[in-house]
C-alpha positions, 0 to 999 in steps of 0.5 A: 268756760276755762279749762278749770270749768266743769261743762254740762254734759247731755246725753241722747236722752238729755238731748231727745228732751231739749230738741223734741227729737227721737233718738234716732234723730238726735244720732243722726245730728251726729252723724251729720256733725251738727252736733259733735259727742264723745264718751264721757264715763262710757256715755256717749254725751253732747256738751250742752252749750253746743245746743241753744233755743231747742236746737242745735247751735247753727254756727257749730255745724261748720265749725266742726267741718272747719275743724275736721278739715284741720286735722282735728279728732272729734275730742280733740275738737270739743276740748278747742271749743269748750276752753279759753283760746288766748286769741280770742279771749273766751272759749270758741263756743261762747265766741259762736254763742255771741255771734262771733262765727267768722272769727271763730273759723279763722281762728280754727282754721289756723291752727291745721296740723 
């Protein structure tokens, strides 16, 4: 994904279907930082790339914590995860989905404010 790519977004009802959970369980995943959500056109949504095989991407939670510790807001973290990062050669979410968790987290830590 690059800055020009238009990510797919999942609403809470979409996540209920994709994850096989209740709305309150989906909201708990967001509260517990297993997923990040932002408002798109006024509706709370999660990037589709944050879900893999019917579950929140396992590598995402720790990365979200690292980004939060580095001073990123949720919106800033989502933006960073979805857009190309020169030092990774791809968007961080692409690297996470490819199993490059340690590398992504090292880069995220280096970005601390």
